[in-house]
C-alpha positions in Angstrom: -200.1 -36.2 -67.9 -203.6 -36.0 -69.2 -205.1 -35.6 -65.7 -202.6 -32.8 -65.0 -203.7 -30.9 -68.2 -207.4 -31.6 -67.9 -209.4 -30.4 -64.9 -212.3 -32.6 -66.0 -210.1 -35.8 -66.1 -208.5 -34.8 -62.8 -211.9 -34.4 -61.0 -213.1 -37.6 -62.5 -210.1 -39.4 -61.0 -210.6 -37.8 -57.7 -214.2 -38.8 -57.6 -213.1 -42.5 -57.3 -212.0 -41.4 -53.8 -214.5 -38.7 -53.1 -217.7 -39.4 -55.1 -219.5 -36.1 -54.1 -216.6 -33.9 -55.4 -217.5 -31.5 -58.2 -215.4 -29.4 -60.5 -216.4 -26.3 -58.7 -214.7 -27.7 -55.6 -211.3 -27.9 -57.3 -209.2 -24.8 -57.7 -205.7 -24.3 -59.3 -202.9 -24.1 -56.8 -199.1 -24.6 -56.6 -197.4 -28.0 -56.8 -196.6 -29.9 -53.7 -193.1 -29.9 -52.3 -191.2 -32.9 -50.8 -188.2 -32.5 -48.6 -185.1 -33.8 -50.3 -181.9 -34.7 -48.5 -178.5 -33.4 -49.7 -175.0 -34.9 -49.3 -172.1 -32.9 -47.8 -171.4 -31.3 -51.2 -175.0 -30.2 -51.8 -175.9 -33.0 -54.3 -179.3 -34.6 -54.1 -179.6 -38.0 -52.4 -181.8 -40.1 -54.7 -182.3 -43.0 -52.2 -182.5 -43.5 -48.5 -179.4 -43.3 -46.3 -178.8 -44.9 -42.9 -176.5 -43.0 -40.6 -175.3 -44.1 -37.2 -174.5 -41.6 -34.4 -173.8 -42.0 -30.7 -176.7 -44.3 -29.5 -178.8 -43.4 -32.5 -179.6 -44.8 -36.0 -181.2 -42.4 -38.5 -183.0 -43.4 -41.7 -182.7 -40.3 -44.0 -184.5 -39.5 -47.2 -186.8 -42.5 -47.3 -188.9 -41.3 -50.3 -191.8 -43.6 -50.3 -193.9 -45.8 -48.1 -192.5 -48.8 -49.8 -188.9 -47.8 -48.8 -189.9 -47.0 -45.2 -191.7 -50.4 -44.9 -189.0 -52.5 -46.6 -188.1 -55.7 -44.9 -184.5 -55.4 -46.1 -184.1 -51.9 -44.6 -185.6 -53.2 -41.3 -183.1 -56.1 -41.2 -180.2 -53.8 -41.8 -181.3 -51.4 -39.0 -181.9 -54.4 -36.7 -178.4 -55.7 -37.4 -176.9 -52.2 -36.8 -178.9 -51.9 -33.5 -177.6 -55.3 -32.4 -174.1 -54.4 -33.1 -174.2 -50.8 -31.8 -176.4 -51.2 -28.8 -175.4 -54.7 -27.7 -178.9 -56.1 -28.2 
């Protein structure tokens, strides 16, 4: 929260990645937006969802790199592919 409220603290944190960055280089802007999947009733899906379709497997709403790289998710998709595609 402190970095969000203090430009000085924010720039200092950014300088760990970009040492030559200066406060004059940073300007206020809007917040980022992340796509969010919805269920059939319009409710937000908080976690990933795996959906099978004809000759397809879709991983929907994987919100983080950890979720997209999860061994457990990969195993589930592999098992679905074996069953669905006769692998």
